[in-house]
C-alpha positions as CSV (number, residue, x, y, z in Angstrom):
1,X,143.7,80.7,119.8
2,X,145.9,82.9,121.8
3,X,143.0,83.5,124.2
4,X,141.2,80.1,124.2
5,X,138.6,81.1,126.9
6,X,137.6,84.2,124.8
7,X,137.5,82.4,121.5
8,X,133.7,81.8,121.5
9,X,133.1,85.5,122.1
10,X,135.7,86.7,119.5
11,X,134.7,84.2,116.9
12,X,131.0,84.4,116.9
13,X,128.7,83.0,114.3
14,X,128.3,86.5,112.8
15,X,132.0,87.0,112.5
16,X,132.4,83.5,111.0
17,X,129.7,84.3,108.4
18,X,131.4,87.7,107.6
19,X,134.7,85.9,107.0
20,X,133.0,83.3,104.8
21,X,131.0,85.9,102.8
22,X,134.1,88.1,102.4
23,X,136.2,85.2,101.0
24,X,133.5,84.2,98.6
25,X,132.8,87.7,97.5
26,X,136.5,88.5,96.9
27,X,137.1,85.3,95.0
28,X,133.9,85.6,92.9
29,X,134.6,89.3,92.1
30,X,138.1,88.4,91.0
31,X,136.9,85.6,88.8
32,X,133.9,87.4,87.4
33,X,136.0,90.4,86.4
34,X,139.2,88.9,85.2
35,X,137.9,85.8,83.3
36,X,135.7,87.7,80.8
37,X,138.4,90.2,80.1
38,X,140.9,87.4,79.6
39,X,138.6,85.7,77.2
40,X,137.9,88.9,75.2
41,X,141.4,89.2,73.9
42,X,142.0,88.1,70.3
43,X,144.0,84.9,70.0
44,X,146.1,84.5,66.9
45,X,148.5,81.9,67.9
46,X,148.0,78.2,68.5
47,X,144.9,77.5,70.6
48,X,146.8,74.8,72.6
49,X,147.6,76.0,76.1
50,X,151.0,74.7,77.4
51,X,149.6,74.1,80.8
52,X,147.6,71.6,82.9
53,X,144.5,73.8,83.0
54,X,143.1,77.1,81.6
55,X,144.8,79.6,83.8
56,X,145.0,83.4,83.0
57,X,148.8,83.7,82.6
58,X,148.9,80.6,80.3
59,X,146.0,82.0,78.2
60,X,147.5,85.5,78.0
61,X,150.6,84.0,76.3
62,X,148.3,83.1,73.3
63,X,146.9,86.6,73.0
64,X,148.0,88.7,70.1
65,X,146.9,92.1,71.6
66,X,148.8,94.3,74.1
67,X,148.0,92.8,77.5
68,X,150.2,95.1,79.6
69,X,147.4,97.1,81.2
70,X,145.5,93.8,82.0
71,X,148.6,92.3,83.5
72,X,149.0,95.3,85.7
73,X,145.4,95.0,86.9
74,X,145.9,91.3,87.5
75,X,149.0,92.1,89.5
76,X,147.1,94.6,91.7
77,X,144.4,91.9,92.2
78,X,147.1,89.5,93.2
79,X,148.4,91.9,95.8
80,X,145.0,92.1,97.3
81,X,144.1,88.4,97.0
82,X,147.5,86.9,97.9
83,X,149.8,89.2,99.8
84,X,147.2,90.6,102.2
85,X,145.7,87.2,103.3
86,X,149.2,85.7,103.4
87,X,150.3,88.6,105.7
88,X,147.3,88.1,108.0
89,X,148.0,84.3,108.2
90,X,151.7,84.8,108.9
91,X,151.0,87.4,111.6
92,X,148.4,85.2,113.2
93,X,150.8,82.3,113.3
94,X,153.5,84.6,114.8
95,X,151.1,85.4,117.6
96,X,150.3,81.7,118.1
97,X,153.9,80.7,118.1
98,X,154.7,83.4,120.6
99,X,151.9,82.1,122.9
100,X,153.1,78.5,122.4
101,X,156.6,79.5,123.2
102,X,155.5,80.8,126.6
103,X,153.7,77.6,127.5
104,X,155.0,75.8,130.6
105,X,154.3,72.3,129.3
106,X,157.1,70.9,127.1
107,X,154.9,68.2,125.7
108,X,152.1,70.7,124.9
109,X,154.6,73.0,123.3
110,X,155.9,70.1,121.1
111,X,152.4,69.2,120.0
112,X,151.5,72.8,119.2
113,X,154.7,73.3,117.2
114,X,154.1,70.1,115.3
115,X,150.6,71.2,114.4
116,X,151.7,74.8,113.5
117,X,154.6,73.6,111.4
118,X,152.4,71.3,109.2
119,X,149.9,74.1,108.8
120,X,152.6,76.6,107.9
121,X,154.1,74.2,105.4
122,X,150.8,74.0,103.5
123,X,150.2,77.8,103.8
124,X,153.7,78.5,102.4
125,X,153.4,76.0,99.6
126,X,150.0,77.5,98.6
127,X,150.8,81.2,98.8
128,X,154.4,80.9,97.8
129,X,153.6,79.0,94.6
130,X,150.7,81.4,93.8
131,X,152.8,84.5,94.4
132,X,155.5,83.0,92.2
133,X,153.1,82.3,89.4
134,X,151.1,85.5,89.4
135,X,153.4,88.1,90.8
136,X,156.9,87.3,89.6
137,X,157.6,88.8,86.2
138,X,157.2,86.1,83.5
139,X,160.7,86.7,82.2
140,X,162.0,85.0,85.5
141,X,160.3,81.7,84.9
142,X,159.5,79.2,82.1
143,X,156.3,77.5,81.1
144,X,157.5,74.2,82.6
145,X,158.2,76.0,85.9
146,X,154.7,77.5,85.8
147,X,153.3,74.0,85.4
148,X,155.2,72.7,88.4
149,X,154.3,75.6,90.6
150,X,150.6,75.5,89.7
151,X,150.6,71.9,91.0
152,X,151.7,73.2,94.4
153,X,148.9,75.7,94.8
154,X,146.1,73.8,93.1
155,X,146.6,70.0,93.7
156,X,149.2,69.4,96.3
157,X,147.9,71.7,99.0
């Protein structure tokens, strides 16, 4: 975007397919590894999940085994699956905004800032809520807050 005339060369079909495959592979790997482990814990409390959907942190609250190691692994996965992509998106938008700032057309600058601000709002809602849910220690938020924040990264965005 910062070099519009070079975009077709930089974003070739091959690069696009690599990005798509990497996203699907990372998401699938995370789901196929963590879901079976989550479901293998013994559950001795109520089987009613205090949540809108069957999400790992909500299910773990029902487990009667020690989940500390699993939560650490889930935290590391969240760093890889949330913080790294969020950092890439933020740095990309910083470059875009710097390029837009140097545009000579005031009208073009306004349009670009309007587009970028709406995109950044959605990105921040998604990643901010997901980071809050999965990476902030559970002692800092309640089940009702978990429900509200899960709506932001699953339904609203």
